[in-house]
C-alpha angles and dihedrals in degrees: 000000000000123000128204129198116231113263117248138173133209136174121265103259120242119229090245097053104036129039093185100263097103092048091053091050092053091051092050092050091050092052092050091048090052092050091049092053091049093050092049090050092053091048091051092052092050091050092051092049091048091051092049091050092050090049092051092048090050092051092049091047091051091050095053113058136150127235091282094054092252122132113272123229125260094028112163093002118169124252136296093068122203116245123215094184113148095007108134139160121279116283091021093179093058091046090051091050091050093050113103104230120230108262103247094183113121108244120226123269112261116243124250136041095279121061114193115206119187124185130177114204114223137179104232143156116243135177114245099175133006105308093348113124127191136189105239136182097224136200113230092354083283103123119229126357103028122232120302112254114207122186139152127246109271097027119121117235117213108197121196115186120191117189110219092162134094101254137035118286138172141187126239119193114201087199092063129091099204140118106275093211089059103039106021097049124138118272115210121227111282094018133108131212132189131197137161136219135173115244093228101150118066120217139075117297142178126244122193146153110283098192116126127293087038091182091063096044095050092042088054091061103270101141143091145157134268118194118202112194115214118246087240101054123238117244111293118276126195096208129024123194132179119214122187112192120205148152134241124208113195132197090199137012092264094223104106094031134356117285125225134205121300100205093189090060091047091053090047091048092234105140124189092205136015118196151178109233095355104296128085116247094345094143091051090061092034105029124203109244141222138161122244112276095021122129110236119199121203120198104199125191123182103212093176111156078215116342127084124229120229101204118211135157112213115229098021145050127252100252093197130013124187100195124215093352095299102142094173090088140004139209121237130220098008122168102196132003126197112227107196123223105274092021137102140205139183124228134188125200128178114196121186101178119074114242148103112289116187119214114206149156098259089219085095096203083073090055091053088052094050109273097130138098140171132241106208109207110196124340105316131172125212134035140271127248096219 
């Protein structure tokens, strides 16, 4: 900030009336006044910057909370950020075997024109890798992802959301054409809210909490998939599985005590774990299954909150790919398809030869962090190296 002294004028002194002392005094006073203004300007700038920093810290702290609604540790920490990737509990293999894998099987479509969906939001601790626990905000007390919703084009979905958590939450359906300010509004703790929408667009879509900051709410496990079957059915499939890809950003390793969200890592896009259906490598230990010659359909949603999923099945080609939920047409013979964060796609594979066929995000850093599974075709012994 620049400072300017007030202009002033004075007569040129005559030798008889001014010996020079009074002129020197005026100059000294002017200099001190200028310095005082400059100092005050610097102080004002520092105070403004301090206030802004405090405001930003408060916003970040409010965005990152644990399951009790209290501020989590390491919020807004400076780079470099500590990674807990790959850190599991002791005897990880036994823990992985004991873990009950998320049921990826697509449930049937409910009968009738009206499908009632009820979810109770809960703050709960879940396991996201062998021996690694995390404080989630969970849909339907289900952990992450929330329950699979399956409807048919033309049905009406009646959604009732009850908030059993400590802070406001909401639910945003990507399959809905509805005013967000009406349907996707925040629900306060202890309250319930109901809205309806017609499932008029077939495909596979994401649903998630849309409460600000959305990054924190999705990163804390508030996401799931809704499948809308077209009125004219897709080609028949023998097996149908739903995979929701996501990232986890931890403020601790989660082994001794549950971890919470590290918002700085989430903003920097530096996940500790990436998963299908919320748990690292669960379909390696507990493979999805098919018989030789069967058509297997994968409904894949990339929940993010930020990273895409590059879906690929090792050892075969995707026979049909309905990209970004467009079921009006499909691509044939595709090797890898990018599913954007917040997007969804449908894939068919028909495998005749028995074997173990890994399905991955072909961004292989994701595989290292846990976003990999195995489709076991036939009864096969052994393991896969992927």
